[in-house]
Structure formats: C-alpha cells, structure tokens
N, C-alpha and C positions, 0 to 999 in steps of 0.2 A: 440657161446660163445663171450662175450663182451671183447674187448681189451681196456685196460686202460694204459695210458702213463702219465708221468709227463710233466709239462709244459716245462721243460728244454729239455727233450727227444723230445717233439713235435717240439720245435724250431730247434734243431740240425738235426732232421730227417724228417722235414716237407714234403719234396718231396716223401719220401718213405711212409709216413703215408697217403698222398693224394692218391698215387697209390694203396695202400692196400684197402682204402675205395672204390675206383672205381672198383677194381678187385673183391672184395668179396661182395660188397654191404652192408657190416656190418658197423655200426657206430663205431667210435673210440672216447672214452671218454678221455678228457685231464684234468688232475688233478693238482691242485696247493695246496700245503700243505696237501696232502692226501684227498682233497675234490674235487669232480667233478665240473668243471667250464664251459666247453664247449664241444660240440660234433662235430667231423669232419665226414661228410657223403657226399656221391656222390650226384651230382645234380639230377641224376635219382631217388635216394632214397628220396631226399628232395621233388622233384616234386610229387612222389607217396604219401608221407605223407601229402603234402599240398592240395591234392584234397579233396574237401569237400563232393562230392557225388560220390559213386562208383557204376559202373554197375555190374550186376551179373557176367560178365566175369572177371572183375577186382577182385572181391571178390574171385572167383574161383582161379585165378592166385595167389592171396595172400595166400589162403589156401594151394596151392601146394608148394609155397615158404616156408611157415612155416612147412609143413610136411617134406620137404627136410632138413630143419634145425634140426628138432626133430630126424629124421632118422640118421643124421650125429652125433648128440649128443649121440644117443643110441649105436653107434659104432658096428653095425652089430647085436645087440640084437633085437629080434622081438618086434614090437610095440604091446602093449597090446590091446586085442579086446575090443572096447568100449561097445559093447552089453553085453559081459560077465561081465565087471566091473559094469555096471548098474544093471544087474541081481543080482550080489553078494551084492551090496549095498542095493538094495530093500529087499533082504532076511534078511540082518542084521537089517534094519530098522523095518521090520515086527516082527522079534524076540524081538527087544527092546520094541516094542509096546505091544506085548503079555506079556512080563515080567512086564511092567508097570501095566497092567490090572490084574496081579497076577494069570494068568492061567498056 
C-alpha cells in the first residue's frame, strides 16, 4: 500500500520518512495541495527501477517481491488460482459467443 504525506509532514518528519523508505522499500508520495509532487524512495529501489535491461534472475526476484506484496495485501486470504480464473473466463467468453450466434 502506498504511503502519502503532505509536504509539511515530509519536511517535519523527513528523517523518519527516509528510514521508512529504506526499511520497507516502498515509495512514499509527497503531496502539496492534495496533488502528488515527488516520491521518496531508497537508493536500492531507485537503482532497481533505473536498470534498463533485466536478467531472468532479476525478473524472477521482482516477481517474488510483487507476490509478497500481494500476499500481504490479501492478509491471509488465499491467492486465487490463475488457471481456474482463466478457465472460468474462457467458459464465460464461450457462452457469450454462443449467445451471439443465437444457439
């Protein structure tokens, strides 16, 4: 989940905001007048985003990181099975197609 802070809060608590960005690896959006202006992120995250070409290992590491974030957001609920979701959507699409043909 993205953290958003006001410019005033960022000025007053900049050290804490830096530490949080380093510890969590999550960007922190700084807003002024309710609009996003800048993002504070760790050097590690900045360098990761700045790489132009990623090796398969890097892509796999990124997928693991994203999976961990999704799992955290689900708060213990199981992750839906992708194969089952695809099967269900294909069935819906087939039914819609048959309906269009009037059968």
